[in-house]
C-alpha positions as CSV (number, residue, x, y, z in Angstrom):
1,M,0.0,0.0,0.0
2,P,1.5,3.4,-1.0
3,L,2.8,5.6,1.8
4,C,1.4,9.1,1.8
5,L,1.2,12.2,4.0
6,A,-2.1,13.2,5.7
7,V,-3.7,16.4,4.5
8,R,-6.2,18.5,6.5
9,Q,-8.3,21.2,4.9
10,D,-11.3,23.4,5.7
11,P,-14.3,21.3,4.7
12,S,-16.1,24.5,3.6
13,M,-13.4,25.2,1.1
14,P,-12.7,22.0,-0.9
15,L,-9.2,21.7,-2.3
16,Q,-9.1,22.5,-6.1
17,F,-7.1,20.1,-8.2
18,V,-6.4,22.0,-11.5
19,Y,-4.9,20.0,-14.3
20,S,-4.3,20.2,-18.0
21,K,-3.4,17.7,-20.7
22,E,0.3,18.5,-20.0
23,D,-0.2,16.5,-16.8
24,F,-1.1,13.3,-18.5
25,V,1.5,10.5,-17.9
26,K,2.4,8.7,-21.2
27,G,5.2,6.4,-20.2
28,V,3.6,3.9,-17.8
29,R,4.6,0.3,-18.1
30,R,3.7,-2.9,-16.3
31,S,6.5,-4.4,-14.3
32,S,7.1,-8.2,-14.6
33,G,5.0,-10.5,-12.5
34,N,1.4,-10.1,-11.3
35,S,2.2,-7.1,-9.0
36,L,2.2,-3.9,-11.0
37,G,4.2,-1.4,-9.0
38,M,4.7,2.2,-10.0
39,A,7.1,2.8,-12.9
40,S,7.6,6.4,-11.9
41,P,7.1,8.6,-8.8
42,P,3.5,9.4,-7.8
43,T,2.0,12.3,-9.6
44,K,0.3,15.3,-8.0
45,F,-3.0,13.5,-8.8
46,D,-1.8,10.3,-7.0
47,R,-0.6,12.3,-4.0
48,T,-3.8,14.2,-3.8
49,I,-6.1,11.1,-3.9
50,Q,-3.9,8.9,-1.7
51,A,-3.2,11.6,1.0
52,G,-6.8,12.8,1.1
53,W,-8.1,9.2,1.3
54,T,-5.7,8.2,4.1
55,D,-6.5,11.4,6.0
56,R,-10.2,10.6,6.0
57,M,-9.5,6.9,7.0
58,N,-7.4,8.1,9.9
59,R,-10.1,10.5,11.0
60,G,-12.7,7.7,11.2
61,L,-15.0,9.0,8.4
62,F,-15.4,5.5,6.8
63,R,-17.9,2.9,7.9
64,Y,-15.0,0.5,8.7
65,H,-11.2,0.6,8.7
66,L,-9.7,-0.9,5.6
67,G,-6.3,-2.5,6.1
68,D,-4.3,-4.8,3.7
69,L,-6.9,-7.2,2.2
70,Q,-6.3,-10.9,2.1
71,T,-5.7,-11.6,-1.6
72,R,-5.2,-14.7,-3.8
73,I,-5.0,-15.3,-7.5
74,L,-7.4,-18.1,-8.5
75,P,-5.7,-20.9,-10.4
76,G,-6.6,-20.9,-14.1
77,L,-6.2,-18.9,-17.4
78,C,-8.3,-15.9,-16.3
79,G,-6.0,-14.9,-13.4
80,Y,-8.9,-13.7,-11.2
81,V,-7.8,-11.5,-8.3
82,A,-9.9,-12.6,-5.3
83,Q,-10.0,-10.4,-2.2
84,L,-11.8,-11.0,1.1
85,N,-13.7,-7.9,2.2
86,V,-16.4,-9.1,4.7
87,Q,-17.0,-5.6,6.2
88,R,-18.1,-4.1,2.9
89,G,-20.8,-6.7,2.6
90,I,-22.0,-6.0,6.1
91,E,-21.5,-2.3,6.6
92,R,-22.2,-0.6,3.2
93,R,-25.3,1.5,2.8
94,K,-28.3,-0.5,1.6
95,P,-28.7,0.0,-2.2
96,Q,-31.6,2.1,-3.5
97,E,-34.6,0.4,-5.1
98,I,-34.0,0.7,-8.9
99,L,-36.9,0.0,-11.2
100,S,-35.6,1.3,-14.6
101,I,-32.3,2.0,-16.4
102,Q,-33.8,5.5,-17.2
103,Q,-35.1,6.2,-13.6
104,E,-35.1,9.9,-12.8
105,F,-33.1,11.4,-10.0
106,S,-35.0,11.7,-6.7
107,A,-34.0,14.3,-4.1
108,K,-35.8,12.2,-1.4
109,Q,-33.3,9.3,-1.8
110,F,-29.8,9.4,-0.6
111,N,-27.5,11.4,-3.0
112,F,-24.1,13.0,-2.8
113,N,-25.5,16.4,-1.8
114,K,-26.3,14.8,1.5
115,I,-22.8,13.6,2.5
116,N,-20.6,14.9,5.2
117,P,-18.6,17.7,3.4
118,E,-15.4,16.4,5.1
119,E,-15.6,13.3,2.8
120,I,-14.7,15.5,-0.2
121,I,-11.1,15.1,-1.2
122,C,-11.0,17.8,-3.9
123,E,-12.7,19.4,-6.9
124,M,-11.1,18.5,-10.2
125,V,-11.1,21.4,-12.7
126,K,-9.5,21.0,-16.1
127,D,-7.5,24.1,-17.2
128,T,-8.7,24.4,-20.8
129,E,-7.6,27.4,-22.7
130,G,-8.7,28.4,-26.2
131,V,-11.0,26.2,-28.3
132,N,-11.5,22.5,-28.8
133,E,-11.1,20.6,-32.0
134,K,-14.5,21.8,-33.3
135,G,-13.6,25.4,-32.7
136,Q,-15.9,25.7,-29.7
137,L,-14.8,27.6,-26.6
138,H,-13.9,25.4,-23.7
139,Q,-15.8,25.7,-20.5
140,Q,-14.6,24.7,-17.1
141,C,-16.4,21.7,-15.7
142,R,-16.5,20.7,-12.1
143,M,-15.8,17.1,-10.9
144,V,-16.1,16.5,-7.1
145,V,-13.9,13.7,-5.7
146,L,-15.0,12.2,-2.4
147,V,-14.1,9.1,-0.5
148,N,-16.2,6.0,-0.8
149,V,-17.0,5.4,2.9
150,S,-17.4,1.6,2.2
151,P,-14.2,1.1,0.3
152,L,-13.3,-1.9,-1.9
153,E,-9.6,-1.1,-1.9
154,F,-7.0,1.5,-1.1
155,G,-7.9,4.9,-2.5
156,H,-11.5,4.0,-3.3
157,C,-13.1,7.3,-4.2
158,L,-16.1,8.5,-6.2
159,F,-16.0,11.0,-9.0
160,V,-19.3,13.0,-9.0
161,P,-19.9,15.5,-11.9
162,D,-21.2,18.8,-10.4
163,P,-23.4,17.2,-7.7
164,S,-25.8,20.2,-7.4
165,R,-27.0,19.5,-10.9
166,C,-28.5,16.2,-9.7
167,F,-27.7,14.1,-12.8
168,P,-29.2,10.5,-12.7
169,Q,-26.9,7.5,-13.1
170,V,-26.5,7.8,-16.9
171,L,-23.1,8.5,-18.4
172,T,-22.4,11.8,-20.0
173,R,-19.5,12.7,-22.3
174,F,-18.0,14.9,-19.6
175,A,-18.1,12.0,-17.1
176,I,-16.5,9.6,-19.5
177,Q,-13.8,12.0,-20.6
178,A,-13.0,12.9,-17.0
179,G,-12.8,9.3,-16.1
180,I,-10.3,8.6,-18.9
181,E,-8.3,11.7,-17.9
182,S,-8.1,10.5,-14.3
183,V,-6.4,7.3,-15.4
184,L,-4.0,9.3,-17.6
185,L,-3.2,11.6,-14.6
186,S,-2.0,8.7,-12.5
187,A,1.5,7.2,-12.8
188,D,0.2,4.0,-11.2
189,A,-0.7,1.3,-13.7
190,G,-3.0,-0.1,-10.9
191,F,-5.3,2.9,-10.8
192,R,-8.8,2.0,-12.2
193,V,-12.0,3.8,-12.8
194,G,-15.4,2.2,-13.4
195,F,-19.2,2.8,-13.8
196,N,-22.3,0.7,-13.0
197,S,-25.5,1.7,-14.8
198,L,-28.9,1.4,-13.2
199,G,-29.8,-2.3,-13.4
200,A,-26.1,-3.2,-13.3
201,F,-25.7,-2.9,-9.5
202,A,-25.4,0.9,-9.3
203,S,-26.5,1.5,-5.7
204,V,-27.1,5.3,-5.9
205,N,-29.1,7.0,-8.6
206,H,-26.8,10.1,-8.7
207,L,-24.2,10.2,-11.5
208,H,-20.8,8.9,-10.2
209,L,-17.9,6.8,-11.2
210,H,-15.6,4.7,-8.9
211,G,-11.9,5.0,-8.7
212,Y,-9.4,2.9,-6.8
213,Y,-5.9,1.3,-6.7
214,L,-5.4,-2.4,-7.3
215,D,-1.8,-3.6,-7.3
216,H,-2.4,-6.7,-9.5
217,E,-2.5,-7.2,-13.2
218,L,-5.9,-7.9,-14.8
219,K,-6.4,-9.9,-18.0
220,V,-8.4,-7.1,-19.6
221,E,-5.3,-4.9,-19.7
222,S,-3.9,-7.1,-22.5
223,M,-6.7,-9.3,-23.8
224,A,-6.8,-9.8,-27.6
225,V,-9.5,-8.0,-29.5
226,K,-11.0,-7.8,-33.0
227,P,-11.4,-4.5,-34.7
228,L,-14.9,-3.1,-35.3
229,I,-14.3,0.5,-36.1
230,P,-10.6,1.2,-35.4
231,A,-10.9,4.8,-36.5
232,E,-13.3,5.3,-33.5
233,G,-11.1,3.2,-31.2
234,F,-13.9,0.6,-31.1
235,Y,-13.1,-3.2,-30.7
236,C,-14.7,-6.4,-29.4
237,L,-13.1,-8.6,-26.8
238,L,-12.1,-12.0,-28.0
239,D,-12.2,-13.7,-24.7
240,F,-14.5,-14.2,-21.7
241,P,-16.5,-12.2,-20.6
242,G,-17.6,-10.9,-23.9
243,G,-17.8,-7.2,-24.3
244,F,-16.7,-4.1,-26.2
245,L,-13.4,-2.2,-25.9
246,F,-12.4,1.3,-26.7
247,Y,-8.8,2.4,-26.6
248,T,-7.2,5.9,-26.4
249,E,-4.0,7.5,-25.8
250,S,-3.7,11.1,-24.5
251,E,-4.1,12.7,-28.0
252,W,-7.5,11.2,-28.8
253,V,-9.4,11.4,-25.5
254,E,-12.2,13.8,-26.6
255,K,-12.9,11.8,-29.8
256,V,-13.1,8.4,-28.1
257,A,-15.2,9.8,-25.2
258,R,-17.7,11.0,-27.8
259,A,-17.8,7.6,-29.4
260,I,-18.3,5.8,-26.0
261,C,-21.1,8.2,-25.1
262,K,-22.9,7.5,-28.4
263,V,-22.7,3.8,-27.5
264,T,-23.9,4.2,-23.9
265,D,-26.7,6.5,-25.0
266,F,-27.8,3.8,-27.4
267,L,-27.8,1.2,-24.6
268,V,-29.8,3.5,-22.3
269,E,-32.4,4.1,-25.1
270,C,-32.6,0.3,-25.6
271,N,-32.9,-0.3,-21.8
272,I,-29.7,-2.4,-21.8
273,A,-27.8,-2.3,-18.5
274,H,-24.1,-2.0,-18.7
275,N,-20.8,-1.8,-16.8
276,L,-17.7,0.2,-17.8
277,F,-14.1,-0.4,-16.6
278,L,-11.2,2.0,-17.4
279,T,-7.6,0.9,-16.9
280,R,-4.2,1.4,-18.2
281,G,-3.7,-1.2,-21.0
282,C,-1.6,-2.1,-24.0
283,P,-2.7,-1.1,-27.5
284,P,-5.4,-3.3,-29.0
285,C,-4.2,-6.3,-31.0
286,D,-5.9,-9.5,-32.3
287,H,-2.9,-11.8,-31.7
288,M,-0.2,-12.6,-29.1
289,Q,2.0,-9.5,-28.6
290,K,5.7,-9.2,-28.0
291,E,6.5,-8.8,-24.3
292,E,7.6,-5.2,-24.9
293,D,4.2,-4.3,-26.4
294,R,2.3,-6.3,-23.9
295,C,3.9,-4.4,-21.0
296,S,3.1,-1.0,-22.5
297,R,0.5,1.0,-20.5
298,K,0.8,4.3,-22.3
299,G,-2.9,4.3,-23.2
300,V,-6.3,3.6,-21.6
301,R,-8.5,0.6,-22.3
302,I,-12.2,1.3,-21.7
303,V,-14.1,-2.0,-21.5
304,L,-17.9,-1.9,-21.9
305,W,-20.1,-4.9,-21.0
306,P,-23.8,-4.8,-21.9
307,R,-25.5,-7.2,-19.6
308,V,-28.7,-8.7,-18.2
309,S,-30.6,-6.1,-16.1
310,C,-31.1,-6.7,-12.4
311,F,-34.0,-5.0,-10.7
312,G,-34.7,-6.0,-7.1
313,A,-32.9,-9.3,-7.8
314,K,-31.4,-11.4,-5.1
315,E,-27.7,-10.7,-4.6
316,E,-25.2,-13.5,-5.1
317,S,-23.9,-14.8,-1.8
318,A,-20.2,-14.7,-2.9
319,F,-20.0,-11.5,-4.9
320,N,-22.1,-9.3,-7.1
321,V,-21.4,-9.1,-10.8
322,A,-20.6,-5.4,-11.5
323,L,-17.7,-3.4,-12.9
324,C,-14.9,-5.0,-10.8
325,E,-16.0,-8.6,-11.1
326,L,-16.4,-8.4,-14.9
327,A,-12.8,-7.0,-15.1
328,G,-11.5,-9.9,-13.0
329,H,-11.3,-8.3,-9.5
330,L,-13.5,-10.3,-7.1
331,P,-14.3,-8.7,-3.7
332,F,-15.7,-11.7,-1.7
333,K,-18.3,-11.1,1.1
334,N,-17.5,-14.2,3.1
335,K,-14.4,-16.3,4.0
336,K,-15.9,-19.7,2.9
337,D,-16.6,-18.5,-0.7
338,Y,-13.3,-16.7,-0.8
339,E,-11.4,-19.9,0.1
340,L,-13.4,-22.4,-2.0
341,T,-14.6,-20.6,-5.1
342,T,-12.8,-21.9,-8.3
343,E,-12.3,-20.2,-11.7
344,K,-15.1,-22.3,-13.1
345,D,-17.5,-21.2,-10.3
346,V,-16.7,-17.6,-11.1
347,I,-17.3,-18.1,-14.9
348,D,-20.6,-19.8,-14.2
349,I,-21.8,-16.9,-12.0
350,I,-20.7,-14.2,-14.4
351,Q,-22.2,-16.0,-17.4
352,R,-25.7,-15.7,-15.9
353,Y,-25.4,-11.9,-16.2
354,L,-24.1,-11.7,-19.8
355,L,-26.3,-11.2,-22.8
356,P,-27.0,-14.4,-24.8
357,D,-24.6,-14.8,-27.7
358,A,-27.3,-14.1,-30.4
359,Q,-28.4,-10.9,-28.6
360,F,-24.8,-9.7,-28.2
361,H,-23.9,-10.2,-31.9
362,T,-27.1,-8.4,-32.9
363,L,-26.2,-5.6,-30.7
364,E,-22.6,-5.5,-32.1
365,Q,-24.0,-4.9,-35.6
366,Q,-26.4,-2.3,-34.3
367,L,-23.6,-0.4,-32.6
368,I,-21.4,-0.5,-35.7
369,S,-24.2,0.9,-37.8
370,H,-25.0,3.5,-35.1
371,L,-21.4,4.8,-34.9
372,M,-20.9,4.8,-38.7
373,D,-24.1,6.8,-39.2
374,L,-23.2,9.6,-36.8
């Protein structure tokens, strides 16, 4: 677990984290072995998140203390990273009742305008001067970063776009772009960002993304893909669990974020639940890569899984199938399942939440046509 200094601040005056594209880290690589490690010193972004998170943990603002989690790699080709996190299963806030992927925001339900202000780590503001690639004036957008008081892993935080605007849990282009940029701002190949839609185990209907550090390699970082529309950075995963992949390096973030938003908007219109996982990854390839290329983490892989919707469904006893689990990170709720679950068990559980093959392939063709038409 990274060491960092505690930071105190006036809760009425959130720390502003101002960044520009010049702060993006381009030379990240995965070290040999399963543990990732940091190839270069922590960036200002890493220091802000880690110090702010540790400070709130030390001050008792979390529902439980999170130490080093018991971790094992499940035997098998998938390399699943299993972790025992009993307290999250017991102590986390009860999820809201979700009835629709397009459910409207409700001020009566819990939302991020009701949190303790001391949970806020910072406000991220992108310093954008001049005009964008379409000649439009840039506007500053506000992203509030707060601790997740029921953490999955070290540094687990929430990215909430302008909470006062009360967006429902439906991705926007700004949220997607800020998520990608957050990964690029970190020098740690283990920093991940993710999103659960309504019906895909989102527990709060107020737009937010998750971010956290996981110091283990995941298969999705280098999984082979087939090209669908390479000019839009759009690919399809060639291995389990089946999903779509976008890839971008720092120069193409806005373009790829627009394409992703077109796809997620389409899924919402079709009432298809989905999970998104953003991680440093190697460039897309449809065959086995050289070790040098496979270790490259200069870009970001954005994996999108359309899936079976869950509304009021009974939760799995071992783990819920959401953004982490689809990516290969398994936070277990109890010791028995943590110790006894096999790779085959995991695959069987995840398979129940994936779209049937015929529906997935039909959707693939629809998305290709949708992106080509726009």
